[in-house]
C-alpha positions in Angstrom: 118.4 23.7 -8.5 119.4 21.1 -5.6 120.5 18.4 -8.0 122.5 21.1 -9.8 124.2 22.2 -6.5 125.0 18.7 -5.4 126.6 18.2 -9.0 128.9 21.3 -8.9 129.8 20.6 -5.5 130.9 17.2 -6.5 132.9 18.1 -9.2 134.6 20.8 -7.0 135.1 18.3 -4.2 136.6 16.2 -6.7 139.0 18.6 -8.4 140.0 19.3 -5.2 141.0 15.8 -3.9 142.5 15.2 -7.2 144.7 18.4 -6.6 145.7 17.1 -3.2 146.8 13.6 -4.3 148.9 14.9 -7.1 150.9 17.2 -4.7 151.2 14.5 -2.0 153.0 12.5 -4.8 155.0 15.2 -6.5 156.9 15.7 -3.2 159.4 13.8 -4.9 160.6 15.3 -8.2 160.3 13.5 -11.4 160.7 16.6 -13.7 162.3 19.8 -13.8 160.7 22.3 -11.7 159.8 26.3 -12.8 162.9 27.8 -10.9 165.1 25.5 -13.0 163.5 26.5 -16.3 164.1 30.1 -15.7 167.8 29.3 -14.6 168.2 27.8 -18.2 166.4 30.2 -20.1 167.2 31.3 -23.3 168.5 27.6 -23.8 166.4 26.1 -26.3 164.7 23.4 -24.5 164.0 25.8 -21.6 162.7 28.3 -24.3 160.4 25.5 -25.7 159.2 24.8 -22.0 158.1 28.4 -21.6 156.4 29.5 -24.9 154.6 25.8 -24.3 153.7 26.6 -20.5 152.5 30.2 -22.0 149.3 28.3 -23.2 148.2 27.5 -19.9 149.1 30.8 -18.3 145.7 32.2 -18.5 144.3 29.5 -15.4 147.7 30.4 -13.9 149.1 27.0 -14.3 151.9 27.7 -17.0 153.5 24.2 -17.5 153.8 22.1 -20.8 152.2 19.2 -19.9 149.0 20.9 -19.0 149.1 23.1 -22.5 149.8 20.1 -24.2 147.1 18.0 -22.7 144.7 21.3 -23.4 145.7 20.7 -27.3 145.0 17.1 -27.4 141.6 17.9 -25.9 140.6 20.2 -27.9 142.1 18.3 -31.1 139.4 15.5 -29.8 136.8 18.4 -29.5 137.2 19.5 -33.1 137.4 16.2 -34.6 134.3 15.1 -32.9 132.6 18.5 -33.9 133.4 18.0 -37.5 131.9 14.6 -37.1 128.6 15.8 -35.6 129.3 13.6 -32.8 126.9 13.8 -29.8 130.0 13.5 -27.6 131.8 16.9 -29.0 130.4 18.3 -25.8 130.0 22.6 -26.1 130.8 23.1 -29.6 134.6 24.4 -30.0 135.1 27.6 -30.6 131.5 28.4 -30.2 130.2 26.6 -33.3 132.0 28.8 -35.6 134.4 26.2 -37.3 137.4 28.5 -36.8 138.9 26.5 -34.1 142.1 25.7 -36.5 142.4 29.4 -37.7 142.1 30.8 -33.9 144.3 28.4 -32.8 147.1 29.2 -35.6 147.0 32.9 -35.0 146.9 32.4 -31.3 150.2 30.3 -31.3 151.6 32.4 -34.0 151.1 35.7 -31.9 152.7 33.8 -28.7 155.7 32.9 -30.9 156.1 36.6 -32.3 155.7 37.9 -28.8 158.3 35.7 -27.0 160.7 37.0 -29.8 160.0 40.4 -29.7 159.7 40.6 -26.0 161.4 37.6 -24.4 164.2 39.5 -23.5 162.5 41.2 -20.9 162.4 37.8 -18.7 166.3 37.9 -18.3 166.3 41.3 -17.7 163.3 42.0 -15.6 162.4 40.1 -12.3 162.3 36.4 -14.1 158.8 36.6 -15.1 157.3 38.4 -17.8 153.1 38.4 -19.2 154.6 37.1 -22.9 151.5 34.7 -22.8 148.8 37.2 -23.3 148.8 37.0 -26.7 147.5 33.5 -26.8 144.4 34.5 -24.7 143.3 37.7 -26.5 143.6 40.0 -29.8 144.6 37.2 -32.4 141.7 34.8 -31.2 139.1 37.7 -31.3 140.1 38.7 -34.9 139.5 35.3 -36.3 136.5 35.0 -34.4 135.3 38.4 -35.6 136.4 38.8 -39.3 136.3 34.7 -40.1 139.1 32.4 -41.7 141.8 33.2 -43.9 146.0 34.0 -44.0 145.5 37.7 -44.0 143.1 37.8 -41.0 145.4 35.0 -39.2 148.4 37.0 -39.5 147.1 40.5 -38.9 146.1 39.1 -35.6 148.8 37.6 -34.8 151.3 40.6 -35.6 148.7 43.2 -34.0 148.7 41.3 -31.0 152.6 40.7 -30.6 152.8 44.3 -30.9 150.0 45.7 -29.1 148.8 43.5 -26.5 152.1 41.9 -25.3 153.7 45.3 -25.1 150.7 46.9 -23.2 150.7 44.2 -20.3 154.3 44.3 -19.8 154.2 48.0 -19.0 151.3 47.7 -16.9 152.7 45.1 -15.0 156.2 46.3 -14.5 155.4 50.3 -14.1 152.1 50.3 -12.5 151.0 47.2 -10.7 153.9 45.6 -9.7 155.4 48.8 -7.8 152.0 48.9 -6.0 152.5 45.2 -5.0 149.0 44.5 -6.6 148.4 41.2 -8.8 149.9 41.0 -12.1 147.0 39.6 -13.5 145.3 42.8 -13.6 148.4 44.2 -15.8 148.0 41.3 -17.8 144.0 41.5 -18.6 144.5 45.5 -18.9 147.1 45.2 -21.3 144.6 42.7 -23.3 141.9 45.5 -23.3 144.5 48.1 -24.0 145.9 46.6 -27.0 142.8 45.2 -28.5 140.8 48.7 -28.3 143.8 50.1 -30.4 143.7 47.4 -32.8 139.8 47.3 -32.8 140.2 51.1 -33.7 142.6 50.4 -36.6 140.7 47.7 -38.0 137.8 50.3 -39.0 141.0 52.0 -41.4 141.3 48.6 -43.1 138.6 47.8 -45.4 139.5 44.4 -46.6 138.4 43.3 -43.0 135.5 45.7 -42.1 133.8 44.6 -45.4 134.9 41.3 -45.1 132.1 38.9 -45.7 133.5 35.9 -44.3 132.7 36.4 -40.8 130.7 33.5 -38.9 127.4 33.5 -38.0 126.3 32.2 -34.9 123.0 31.1 -34.6 122.5 29.9 -31.1 118.9 27.8 -30.9 118.3 27.4 -27.2 117.5 24.4 -25.4 114.6 24.2 -23.2 115.2 24.9 -19.5 115.2 20.9 -18.6 118.4 20.8 -20.6 120.3 22.7 -18.0 120.6 20.4 -15.2 123.0 18.5 -13.3 124.8 17.2 -16.0 124.9 20.7 -18.0 126.1 22.1 -14.8 129.0 19.7 -14.7 130.0 20.4 -18.1 129.9 23.9 -18.0 132.0 24.4 -15.0 134.8 22.2 -17.1 134.0 24.2 -20.2 134.9 27.3 -18.1 138.7 26.4 -17.8 139.4 27.3 -21.4 137.0 29.8 -22.2 140.4 32.2 -21.9 141.9 30.7 -25.4 138.8 30.9 -26.8 138.0 26.9 -26.9 135.2 26.9 -24.2 135.1 22.9 -24.2 134.8 20.4 -21.5 137.6 17.8 -23.7 139.8 20.9 -24.1 139.5 21.2 -20.1 139.6 18.1 -19.0 143.4 17.8 -21.3 144.1 20.9 -19.6 143.0 19.8 -15.8 144.7 16.3 -16.7 148.1 17.6 -17.9 148.6 20.0 -14.8 147.5 17.1 -12.7 150.2 14.9 -14.1 153.0 18.3 -13.8 152.2 18.2 -10.2 152.4 14.4 -9.4 156.1 14.7 -11.5 157.0 17.5 -9.3 154.7 19.9 -7.2 156.9 22.7 -7.4 156.6 22.7 -11.3 153.4 24.0 -12.4 151.9 27.2 -11.2 155.2 29.3 -11.0 156.9 26.8 -8.6 154.9 28.1 -5.8 153.8 24.8 -5.0 150.1 26.1 -4.5 148.4 24.3 -7.7 146.3 22.4 -5.5 144.8 25.5 -3.7 144.4 27.2 -6.8 142.7 24.3 -8.7 140.3 24.4 -5.2 139.6 28.2 -5.6 138.9 27.4 -9.3 136.6 24.9 -9.1 134.8 26.8 -6.5 134.5 29.6 -8.1 133.2 27.8 -11.7 130.8 25.9 -9.0 129.3 28.9 -7.2 129.5 30.9 -11.0 127.5 28.6 -13.0 124.8 28.1 -10.2 124.3 31.4 -9.3 124.6 32.8 -13.3 122.6 29.5 -14.7 119.5 31.8 -15.7 121.7 34.0 -17.6 122.9 31.4 -19.6 119.1 29.8 -20.2 118.0 33.4 -21.2 121.2 34.3 -23.2 122.8 31.0 -24.3 126.4 32.5 -23.2 127.3 34.1 -20.5 131.0 34.9 -18.9 130.9 32.5 -15.6 134.8 31.9 -16.3 135.6 35.3 -15.0 136.8 34.2 -11.4 138.2 31.2 -12.4 140.9 33.1 -14.7 141.5 35.9 -12.5 140.2 36.5 -9.0 140.2 33.1 -7.6 143.8 32.0 -8.5 145.3 35.4 -8.0 143.7 35.3 -4.3 145.3 32.2 -3.7 148.7 33.4 -4.8 148.5 36.6 -2.9 147.7 35.3 0.4 149.7 31.8 0.4 146.1 29.7 -0.5 144.5 30.3 3.1 141.0 29.0 3.4 139.9 32.7 3.7 141.5 33.6 0.1 140.5 30.3 -1.4 136.7 30.7 -0.1 136.1 34.6 -0.4 138.1 34.7 -3.9 135.8 32.2 -5.3 132.9 33.3 -3.8 133.3 37.4 -4.3 134.6 37.1 -7.8 131.8 34.4 -9.0 129.2 37.0 -7.8 130.9 40.1 -9.1 132.6 39.0 -11.9 130.2 37.8 -14.7 127.7 40.6 -14.6 130.5 43.3 -14.4 131.8 41.7 -17.4 128.3 41.5 -19.1 127.8 45.1 -18.5 131.2 46.1 -19.8 130.7 44.0 -23.0 127.1 45.5 -23.2 128.3 48.8 -24.0 131.3 48.1 -26.1 131.0 49.3 -29.8 129.5 46.8 -32.1 133.0 46.5 -34.1 134.7 45.2 -30.7 134.7 41.7 -29.4 132.9 41.5 -26.3 135.8 39.8 -25.1 137.1 43.2 -24.3 134.5 43.7 -21.4 135.5 40.4 -19.8 138.9 41.3 -19.4 138.2 44.7 -18.2 136.0 42.6 -15.5 138.6 40.6 -14.5 141.2 43.5 -14.1 138.5 45.4 -12.0 137.3 42.6 -9.9 140.7 41.3 -8.9 141.6 45.2 -8.0 138.6 45.2 -5.8 138.5 41.6 -4.2 141.6 40.6 -3.8 143.4 43.5 -1.5 140.0 43.7 0.3 140.4 39.8 1.3 143.7 40.9 2.9 141.7 42.9 5.6 139.7 39.6 6.5 140.5 37.8 9.7 142.8 34.7 8.6 143.7 35.7 5.0 147.1 35.8 5.3 147.2 39.4 4.4 149.5 42.2 6.3 
């Protein structure tokens, strides 16, 4: 256990240091910042940057270079998986062999969401959660029902028609007026839209009787495999669990991409907040704590939602309180302790024809709602 803790701490420190260095270099701008992208929207280049940025928004990076890095790493992992390479890392998309279909459905849902709801960016407050279809129902539909054009398009279309407007309504009319983090509305909309879709799927016999769904048979490795190297790999892989990649090569591409974006202009990723270093530090710390604390659950169950705080509480706390030390440490620690078991508890209580990711996003919503406002009461948090 001591070696696991040391490995987790080393990776967290390395990521934090890399982010600080990138921020220092990025004080001289060599790439358009986030504000200029919004000012030029919906010009074609700005629109393309926005849509590509949506692919990495689940980690709060919102940058085209981070997204392209994640896609490149995912493609590398897929190629290695097809070849059975020992260097593939955690098999992408849970060894289902569905990564291309999953990515296609998510990407189509994302493009449709932006085509249907992009007008809210101009008419609203500048930012809107158009990204939610990329990390929700389309991918979950493919994972539940398998490959095929019908399944791919149904997931994409319903993601754009049900998930995105649900998030838009919750963000703009519930949580923004209450001055609560937008991520609560984002993931709440994912849960609401997906529940409606899964209930609708019950009325589509060709979906419910489809025999192409993947069967994942996880052979649990012996406990000694879960050592320091596994800890580091798992921490990295958790950065791309939201788009259902769950692979360390995809995550490495994502992180390298956002570090490059930061070095080119520190005000380009993370909504132009200049807080990428603090966000990545909090995420790395949250991943370290969650993977170490819940390692036994990984051993017992073969998979456990340790990624929850990485894409919800930890970065939300940083943005809410300006990257104070209290927000970074408090958000990471409390999110890592509460988020994963809450997600597992929710998932266990879902109907069998609901993808368990619904429980995960519900956990993100509730843990963020409970933890982030509470952190504002602590000394040094930056809250009022």
